[in-house]
Kinemage of the C-alpha trace (Angstrom):
@kinemage 1
@onewidth
@group {chain A} dominant
@subgroup {mainchain}
@vectorlist {calphas} color= white
{ca met a 1} P 0.000 0.000 0.000
{ca thr a 2} L 1.531 3.319 -1.094
{ca gly a 3} L 1.849 6.334 1.119
{ca leu a 4} L -0.720 8.150 -1.012
{ca val a 5} L -3.296 5.361 -0.528
{ca arg a 6} L -2.698 5.370 3.220
{ca phe a 7} L -3.179 9.134 3.266
{ca lys a 8} L -6.507 8.894 1.384
{ca ile a 9} L -7.802 6.162 3.705
{ca ala a 10} L -6.840 8.241 6.732
{ca met a 11} L -8.622 11.287 5.318
{ca ile a 12} L -11.769 9.250 4.624
{ca gly a 13} L -11.697 7.979 8.186
{ca leu a 14} L -11.339 11.494 9.551
{ca ala a 15} L -14.242 12.672 7.392
{ca leu a 16} L -16.479 9.853 8.651
{ca leu a 17} L -15.511 10.600 12.238
{ca ala a 18} L -16.237 14.296 11.752
{ca gly a 19} L -19.622 13.489 10.233
{ca ala a 20} L -20.537 11.206 13.123
{ca thr a 21} L -19.420 13.846 15.639
{ca ala a 22} L -21.512 16.496 13.883
{ca ala a 23} L -24.558 14.195 13.891
{ca ile a 24} L -24.176 13.608 17.613
{ca ala a 25} L -23.794 17.347 18.217
{ca gln a 26} L -26.985 18.031 16.239
{ca thr a 27} L -29.065 15.490 18.195
{ca pro a 28} L -31.356 17.564 20.391
{ca pro a 29} L -31.239 16.853 24.119
{ca pro a 30} L -34.285 15.150 25.620
{ca pro a 31} L -36.991 17.475 26.933
{ca thr a 32} L -36.768 18.405 30.590
{ca pro a 33} L -39.734 17.042 32.550
{ca val a 34} L -41.557 19.633 34.669
{ca pro a 35} L -44.198 19.246 37.389
{ca phe a 36} L -47.377 17.591 36.134
{ca ala a 37} L -49.589 20.694 36.363
{ca asp a 38} L -47.019 22.825 34.516
{ca ala a 39} L -46.556 20.197 31.804
{ca leu a 40} L -50.300 19.984 31.183
{ca arg a 41} L -50.611 23.770 31.088
{ca lys a 42} L -47.802 24.045 28.526
{ca ala a 43} L -49.280 21.369 26.257
{ca ala a 44} L -52.769 22.894 26.514
{ca asp a 45} L -51.595 26.451 25.809
{ca asp a 46} L -49.755 25.232 22.706
{ca leu a 47} L -52.797 23.240 21.649
{ca phe a 48} L -55.430 25.967 21.932
{ca gly a 49} L -53.234 29.007 21.393
{ca lys a 50} L -51.883 27.758 18.055
{ca ala a 51} L -55.005 26.021 16.701
{ca thr a 52} L -55.505 26.687 12.982
{ca val a 53} L -59.264 26.311 12.816
{ca ser a 54} L -61.654 28.735 11.142
{ca gly a 55} L -64.573 30.497 12.805
{ca asp a 56} L -65.068 32.834 15.744
{ca lys a 57} L -66.889 30.116 17.670
{ca val a 58} L -65.692 26.528 17.614
{ca asn a 59} L -67.543 23.541 19.053
{ca leu a 60} L -65.225 21.164 20.914
{ca val a 61} L -65.760 17.636 22.251
{ca ile a 62} L -63.252 15.601 24.236
{ca asp a 63} L -62.854 11.929 23.424
{ca pro a 64} L -61.592 10.785 26.858
{ca leu a 65} L -57.816 10.781 27.232
{ca ile a 66} L -56.060 7.437 27.678
{ca asp a 67} L -52.782 5.814 28.649
{ca ala a 68} L -51.215 4.906 25.303
{ca ala a 69} L -49.534 1.778 26.730
{ca ser a 70} L -52.702 0.200 28.126
{ca gly a 71} L -55.534 2.104 26.436
{ca ala a 72} L -57.038 2.711 29.887
{ca gln a 73} L -58.458 5.831 31.451
{ca ser a 74} L -56.955 6.638 34.836
{ca ala a 75} L -57.248 9.078 37.699
{ca ala a 76} L -54.567 11.142 35.932
{ca thr a 77} L -56.298 11.226 32.533
{ca arg a 78} L -59.640 12.094 34.139
{ca ser a 79} L -58.058 14.964 36.087
{ca met a 80} L -56.333 16.165 32.908
{ca gln a 81} L -59.664 16.235 31.107
{ca ala a 82} L -61.286 18.263 33.905
{ca thr a 83} L -58.371 20.720 33.909
{ca leu a 84} L -58.537 21.118 30.127
{ca met a 85} L -62.239 21.961 30.324
{ca glu a 86} L -61.544 24.572 33.010
{ca met a 87} L -58.717 26.088 30.958
{ca val a 88} L -60.878 26.340 27.853
{ca lys a 89} L -63.645 28.083 29.774
{ca ala a 90} L -61.245 30.515 31.491
{ca asn a 91} L -58.698 31.245 28.751
{ca tyr a 92} L -60.040 30.187 25.376
{ca pro a 93} L -63.694 31.310 25.121
{ca arg a 94} L -63.569 30.820 21.363
{ca phe a 95} L -64.042 27.124 22.065
{ca thr a 96} L -67.335 25.787 23.445
{ca val a 97} L -67.037 22.374 25.113
{ca leu a 98} L -69.979 20.111 24.260
{ca pro a 99} L -70.835 16.680 25.652
{ca phe a 100} L -69.223 13.783 23.831
{ca asp a 101} L -72.411 12.418 22.249
{ca ser a 102} L -74.053 11.802 18.875
{ca glu a 103} L -75.816 15.171 18.824
{ca ala a 104} L -72.576 17.099 19.290
{ca leu a 105} L -70.735 14.894 16.794
{ca ala a 106} L -73.416 15.609 14.169
{ca ser a 107} L -72.290 19.265 14.175
{ca lys a 108} L -68.812 18.146 13.040
{ca pro a 109} L -66.947 19.718 15.957
{ca val a 110} L -63.252 19.774 16.712
{ca val a 111} L -62.343 16.627 18.671
{ca leu a 112} L -59.647 16.660 21.325
{ca val a 113} L -57.760 13.405 21.805
{ca gly a 114} L -54.890 12.902 24.211
{ca thr a 115} L -52.493 10.300 25.537
{ca phe a 116} L -50.528 10.166 28.772
{ca thr a 117} L -47.753 7.592 28.779
{ca ala a 118} L -44.908 6.562 31.074
{ca val a 119} L -41.591 6.773 29.193
{ca asn a 120} L -37.860 6.726 29.740
{ca asn a 121} L -36.913 10.364 29.270
{ca gln a 122} L -33.612 9.477 27.572
{ca gly a 123} L -35.391 7.177 25.124
{ca val a 124} L -33.750 4.009 26.471
{ca ala a 125} L -36.053 1.130 25.532
{ca asp a 126} L -35.462 -0.915 28.703
{ca gly a 127} L -34.709 2.035 30.954
{ca pro a 128} L -36.800 3.065 33.958
{ca arg a 129} L -40.006 4.951 33.194
{ca asp a 130} L -38.933 8.223 34.784
{ca ala a 131} L -41.288 10.677 33.036
{ca tyr a 132} L -44.731 10.954 31.467
{ca arg a 133} L -45.269 12.093 27.893
{ca ile a 134} L -48.340 14.272 27.341
{ca cys a 135} L -49.699 14.374 23.795
{ca leu a 136} L -52.745 16.468 22.893
{ca thr a 137} L -54.252 16.805 19.400
{ca leu a 138} L -57.175 18.683 17.861
{ca ala a 139} L -58.902 16.955 14.936
{ca asp a 140} L -61.340 19.129 12.961
{ca leu a 141} L -64.177 17.003 11.578
{ca lys a 142} L -65.290 19.767 9.181
{ca ser a 143} L -61.950 20.038 7.398
{ca asn a 144} L -61.069 16.394 8.162
{ca ser a 145} L -57.617 17.470 9.277
{ca ile a 146} L -55.318 17.797 12.283
{ca val a 147} L -55.366 21.470 13.283
{ca ser a 148} L -53.205 21.637 16.397
{ca lys a 149} L -50.776 19.691 18.597
{ca gly a 150} L -49.461 20.113 22.120
{ca val a 151} L -46.771 17.965 23.741
{ca ser a 152} L -44.743 18.060 26.947
{ca arg a 153} L -43.030 15.897 29.550
{ca ala a 154} L -44.127 15.616 33.174
{ca arg a 155} L -42.273 14.451 36.248
{ca pro a 156} L -43.754 11.320 37.876
{ca glu a 157} L -44.119 12.855 41.341
{ca gly a 158} L -47.718 13.306 42.414
{ca val a 159} L -49.169 11.530 39.384
{ca asp a 160} L -51.935 8.999 40.125
{ca thr a 161} L -52.204 6.555 37.237
{ca thr a 162} L -54.615 4.185 38.972
{ca pro a 163} L -57.063 2.990 36.286
{ca thr a 164} L -60.686 4.021 36.695
{ca leu a 165} L -63.095 1.383 37.995
{ca tyr a 166} L -64.152 -0.055 34.624
{ca phe a 167} L -60.526 -0.613 33.599
{ca gln a 168} L -59.551 -1.952 37.039
{ca asp a 169} L -62.379 -4.491 36.884
{ca ser a 170} L -61.637 -5.561 33.309
{ca pro a 171} L -60.718 -9.282 33.379
{ca leu a 172} L -58.309 -9.072 30.480
{ca trp a 173} L -56.629 -6.738 28.069
{ca ala a 174} L -56.302 -6.410 24.328
{ca lys a 175} L -55.448 -3.370 22.264
{ca asp a 176} L -57.884 -3.419 19.352
{ca gln a 177} L -58.174 -1.293 16.211
{ca ala a 178} L -60.249 1.345 17.985
{ca thr a 179} L -57.493 2.022 20.524
{ca asp a 180} L -54.797 1.876 17.857
{ca ser a 181} L -56.588 4.438 15.666
{ca tyr a 182} L -57.078 6.785 18.657
{ca ile a 183} L -53.362 6.624 19.476
{ca lys a 184} L -52.450 7.119 15.810
{ca val a 185} L -54.536 10.313 15.607
{ca cys a 186} L -52.749 11.678 18.671
{ca gln a 187} L -49.189 10.444 18.297
{ca gly a 188} L -48.826 9.468 14.649
{ca thr a 189} L -49.929 12.683 12.931
{ca lys a 190} L -48.632 16.157 12.165
{ca leu a 191} L -50.399 19.431 11.416
{ca gly a 192} L -52.491 19.281 8.260
{ca asp a 193} L -52.668 15.495 8.105
{ca pro a 194} L -56.070 13.968 7.327
{ca ile a 195} L -57.848 12.233 10.204
{ca asp a 196} L -57.617 8.446 10.136
{ca pro a 197} L -60.936 7.217 8.627
{ca ala a 198} L -60.907 4.248 11.020
{ca tyr a 199} L -61.079 6.700 13.932
{ca val a 200} L -63.844 8.843 12.424
{ca glu a 201} L -65.967 5.769 11.668
{ca lys a 202} L -65.962 4.773 15.332
{ca leu a 203} L -66.691 8.156 16.910
{ca thr a 204} L -70.438 7.706 17.484
{ca ala a 205} L -69.894 4.222 18.868
{ca asn a 206} L -67.069 5.580 21.054
{ca ala a 207} L -69.468 8.114 22.575
{ca leu a 208} L -71.954 5.381 23.518
{ca ile a 209} L -69.169 3.194 24.899
{ca asn a 210} L -67.995 6.083 27.058
{ca asp a 211} L -71.565 6.494 28.329
{ca gly a 212} L -71.524 2.805 29.204
{ca ile a 213} L -68.216 3.134 31.072
{ca leu a 214} L -69.513 6.071 33.109
{ca ala a 215} L -72.803 4.277 33.823
{ca tyr a 216} L -70.889 1.210 35.037
{ca glu a 217} L -68.652 3.292 37.287
{ca thr a 218} L -71.712 4.944 38.880
{ca gln a 219} L -73.328 1.508 39.429
{ca his a 220} L -76.036 1.953 36.804
{ca phe a 221} L -75.399 -1.506 35.410
{ca arg a 222} L -78.586 -1.975 33.377
{ca glu a 223} L -78.045 1.342 31.643
{ca ala a 224} L -74.416 0.400 31.011
{ca leu a 225} L -75.452 -2.870 29.394
{ca ala a 226} L -77.952 -1.023 27.186
{ca phe a 227} L -75.248 1.410 26.029
{ca tyr a 228} L -72.860 -1.429 25.131
{ca arg a 229} L -75.518 -3.326 23.202
{ca ala a 230} L -76.527 -0.183 21.310
{ca ala a 231} L -72.890 0.638 20.503
{ca arg a 232} L -72.246 -2.838 19.120
{ca lys a 233} L -74.941 -2.333 16.482
{ca leu a 234} L -73.292 0.824 15.131
{ca pro a 235} L -70.565 1.060 12.474
{ca gly a 236} L -67.268 0.632 14.293
{ca gly a 237} L -69.024 -0.668 17.400
{ca glu a 238} L -67.483 -4.136 17.289
{ca gln a 239} L -64.879 -3.163 19.880
{ca his a 240} L -63.105 -4.926 22.712
{ca arg a 241} L -64.344 -2.322 25.203
{ca val a 242} L -67.904 -3.353 24.319
{ca arg a 243} L -67.133 -7.019 25.008
{ca ile a 244} L -65.490 -6.142 28.322
{ca gly a 245} L -68.331 -3.821 29.326
{ca thr a 246} L -70.960 -6.430 28.495
{ca tyr a 247} L -69.159 -8.967 30.690
{ca leu a 248} L -68.722 -6.522 33.575
{ca ala a 249} L -72.345 -5.339 33.541
{ca ala a 250} L -73.686 -8.906 33.325
{ca ser a 251} L -71.496 -9.962 36.257
{ca lys a 252} L -72.728 -7.072 38.422
{ca leu a 253} L -76.333 -7.940 37.517
{ca ala a 254} L -75.655 -11.583 38.517
{ca arg a 255} L -76.726 -12.805 35.103
{ca arg a 256} L -74.604 -15.935 35.163
{ca glu a 257} L -75.447 -17.217 31.691
{ca asp a 258} L -74.924 -13.820 30.071
{ca met a 259} L -71.668 -13.406 31.991
{ca val a 260} L -70.298 -16.756 30.780
{ca asp a 261} L -71.341 -16.018 27.194
{ca ala a 262} L -69.735 -12.575 27.336
{ca phe a 263} L -66.482 -13.953 28.717
{ca gly a 264} L -66.500 -16.649 26.044
{ca asp a 265} L -66.862 -13.868 23.473
{ca leu a 266} L -63.756 -12.232 24.926
{ca ile a 267} L -61.850 -15.514 24.699
{ca asp a 268} L -62.898 -16.086 21.095
{ca tyr a 269} L -61.674 -12.601 20.178
{ca gly a 270} L -58.321 -13.203 21.867
{ca leu a 271} L -57.835 -16.595 20.240
{ca ala a 272} L -58.742 -15.122 16.840
{ca thr a 273} L -56.029 -12.489 17.259
{ca asp a 274} L -53.569 -15.117 18.611
{ca arg a 275} L -53.068 -13.229 21.879
{ca leu a 276} L -55.100 -13.225 25.077
{ca met a 277} L -53.910 -11.328 28.161
{ca val a 278} L -55.730 -12.168 31.390
{ca lys a 279} L -55.363 -10.360 34.722
{ca leu a 280} L -54.804 -13.142 37.229
{ca leu a 281} L -53.527 -11.540 40.427
{ca phe a 282} L -51.013 -13.377 42.623
{ca lys a 283} L -49.728 -12.802 46.132
{ca pro a 284} L -46.356 -10.996 45.982
{ca gly a 285} L -43.492 -13.444 45.464
{ca thr a 286} L -45.754 -16.531 45.265
{ca thr a 287} L -47.663 -18.702 42.817
{ca gln a 288} L -50.900 -18.411 44.790
{ca phe a 289} L -53.761 -16.125 43.850
{ca val a 290} L -54.528 -13.136 46.074
{ca asp a 291} L -56.750 -13.658 49.131
{ca asp a 292} L -59.682 -11.650 47.829
{ca arg a 293} L -62.762 -13.680 46.929
{ca gln a 294} L -64.302 -10.746 45.115
{ca ile a 295} L -61.351 -10.832 42.715
{ca thr a 296} L -60.719 -14.570 42.462
{ca asp a 297} L -64.261 -16.012 42.461
{ca pro a 298} L -64.561 -15.759 38.637
{ca tyr a 299} L -61.143 -17.365 38.018
{ca pro a 300} L -62.431 -20.986 37.738
{ca met a 301} L -64.982 -19.905 35.121
{ca trp a 302} L -62.352 -17.898 33.235
{ca leu a 303} L -59.932 -20.818 33.111
{ca ser a 304} L -62.675 -23.269 32.166
{ca gln a 305} L -63.726 -21.053 29.248
{ca ile a 306} L -60.128 -20.675 28.087
{ca ala a 307} L -59.557 -24.445 28.188
{ca thr a 308} L -62.876 -25.290 26.541
{ca arg a 309} L -62.747 -22.744 23.742
{ca ser a 310} L -59.102 -23.323 22.887
{ca arg a 311} L -59.852 -27.063 22.642
{ca gln a 312} L -62.896 -26.388 20.429
{ca lys a 313} L -60.749 -24.338 18.073
{ca gly a 314} L -57.911 -26.862 18.099
{ca ala a 315} L -55.546 -24.175 19.375
{ca cys a 316} L -52.211 -24.858 21.014
{ca leu a 317} L -51.230 -22.339 23.686
{ca glu a 318} L -48.054 -20.882 25.096
{ca ile a 319} L -48.922 -19.722 28.620
{ca val a 320} L -46.647 -16.809 29.488
{ca gly a 321} L -46.202 -15.357 32.963
{ca his a 322} L -45.177 -11.730 33.575
{ca thr a 323} L -44.121 -9.685 36.614
{ca ser a 324} L -43.825 -6.030 37.585
{ca his a 325} L -40.542 -4.160 37.177
{ca thr a 326} L -39.327 -4.751 40.747
{ca gly a 327} L -36.784 -7.143 42.216
{ca leu a 328} L -33.962 -9.113 40.585
{ca pro a 329} L -34.394 -10.092 36.918
{ca gln a 330} L -33.496 -13.757 37.514
{ca val a 331} L -35.956 -14.066 40.399
{ca asn a 332} L -38.748 -12.455 38.405
{ca glu a 333} L -38.138 -14.659 35.390
{ca arg a 334} L -38.269 -17.782 37.555
{ca leu a 335} L -41.385 -16.576 39.385
{ca ser a 336} L -43.193 -15.730 36.149
{ca thr a 337} L -42.435 -19.220 34.793
{ca leu a 338} L -43.752 -20.888 37.961
{ca arg a 339} L -46.947 -18.828 37.789
{ca ala a 340} L -47.462 -19.828 34.158
{ca gln a 341} L -46.917 -23.470 35.125
{ca phe a 342} L -49.439 -23.126 37.961
{ca val a 343} L -52.068 -21.722 35.583
{ca met a 344} L -51.346 -24.449 33.024
{ca asp a 345} L -51.837 -27.131 35.707
{ca leu a 346} L -55.221 -25.598 36.580
{ca leu a 347} L -56.249 -25.645 32.916
{ca leu a 348} L -55.240 -29.287 32.576
{ca thr a 349} L -57.164 -30.258 35.709
{ca gly a 350} L -60.418 -29.470 33.923
{ca ala a 351} L -59.267 -30.530 30.452
{ca pro a 352} L -56.545 -33.196 30.697
{ca asp a 353} L -56.849 -33.986 26.979
{ca asn a 354} L -55.211 -30.606 26.327
{ca arg a 355} L -51.907 -31.966 27.630
{ca gly a 356} L -49.357 -31.747 24.881
{ca arg a 357} L -51.082 -28.686 23.439
{ca met a 358} L -49.760 -26.275 26.084
{ca ile a 359} L -46.368 -25.043 27.246
{ca ala a 360} L -45.526 -22.672 30.117
{ca thr a 361} L -42.878 -19.944 29.922
{ca gly a 362} L -41.981 -16.771 31.818
{ca arg a 363} L -40.755 -13.355 30.709
{ca gly a 364} L -40.196 -11.675 34.068
{ca tyr a 365} L -40.537 -7.945 33.450
{ca lys a 366} L -39.016 -7.989 29.946
{ca glu a 367} L -42.361 -7.258 28.271
{ca asn a 368} L -43.925 -4.768 30.693
{ca leu a 369} L -46.736 -2.673 29.243
{ca val a 370} L -46.785 -0.004 31.967
{ca gly a 371} L -43.327 -0.492 33.447
{ca thr a 372} L -43.487 1.894 36.405
{ca gly a 373} L -42.813 -0.828 38.980
{ca lys a 374} L -45.374 0.542 41.447
{ca asp a 375} L -46.795 -2.919 42.200
{ca asp a 376} L -50.323 -1.599 42.651
{ca ala a 377} L -53.474 -1.284 40.556
{ca ser a 378} L -51.763 1.162 38.195
{ca asp a 379} L -49.437 -1.508 36.762
{ca ala a 380} L -51.580 -4.636 37.241
{ca leu a 381} L -51.264 -5.372 33.505
{ca asp a 382} L -47.564 -6.015 34.031
{ca arg a 383} L -48.519 -8.987 36.228
{ca arg a 384} L -50.730 -10.575 33.594
{ca val a 385} L -50.771 -14.144 32.342
{ca glu a 386} L -50.758 -14.275 28.570
{ca phe a 387} L -52.132 -17.003 26.327
{ca lys a 388} L -50.487 -17.045 22.906
{ca val a 389} L -51.774 -19.231 20.094
{ca ile a 390} L -48.826 -21.180 18.675
{ca gly a 391} L -48.338 -23.847 16.062
{ca cys a 392} L -49.270 -27.345 17.184
């Protein structure tokens, strides 16, 4: 190799190094999280203050804010919604907040959607969730476009992410198309983008489903059931929240047959999508269910339905245990495997012919959905048992 060739190679290397250094220098630092109230105020002021929507008076409805990881409403998202309504009334009189119902939607208002999600502020995939990302979006139904955005980061102190009663009581979890389209409108759009048609199609059904959730949480179970049944008949009403709500209302009304049918409907949906996540709660550090009959009484029926319907469909299952993000990784992985094995043994007790069609594995906290490690109702989904349809 000649001296000239060596010189050229060295220069190329220096150029590449300089380019990489420049790229690193241009990478913006992560946003600095601020107290929750300040973060919400910043996002809201950006949202309403910069909205590019025509008209002196603008009708506004709020499609309830959710946690983007779980799709659930929580104490935090409900308080955010109340604060946003107060801010609009006090500071942005151009906007008139209407109830989220079919009558208001018929006027083609601006719809506010929002997500509140635990994140690692440095963007480290497996890092601790040390901040919350607030995302607010205004979608104008008249122009069919995104007309404003507001984002910020909040510190975790003082934030109550306990799910509201409907979501706490939900026996299982699945993110369906309705939740995905909501999150896409909020997080996957920029100013001027058209609104996802899948979201618009479901808006009227979403309003009825929200009525059902609120009726359930105020113990008006018959009304809740009526809302869910009405929503299911509408375009876009075939949603997982409807199936869950139907089960919950039937269980509170002690309609055993309806409850079993509704839970079976949930199982069929999960098996059809190859993934079924059930909230089976265990005592900390053990493979025994919690000592709360109100929680565990339905478990035998749940497991019986899972065993029966998976056998009817000829499905083979991988039963996967999960734990919260606390404790040593090796201990959690072992514990999650033992819990999955315990659940599999219960399934086989009622359906021994399923032996050979099931395996038990554990993931520890590698696949947390919430990931805050609070070990309370706010991250119960991280302690789920998952049933995955696999090849036989």
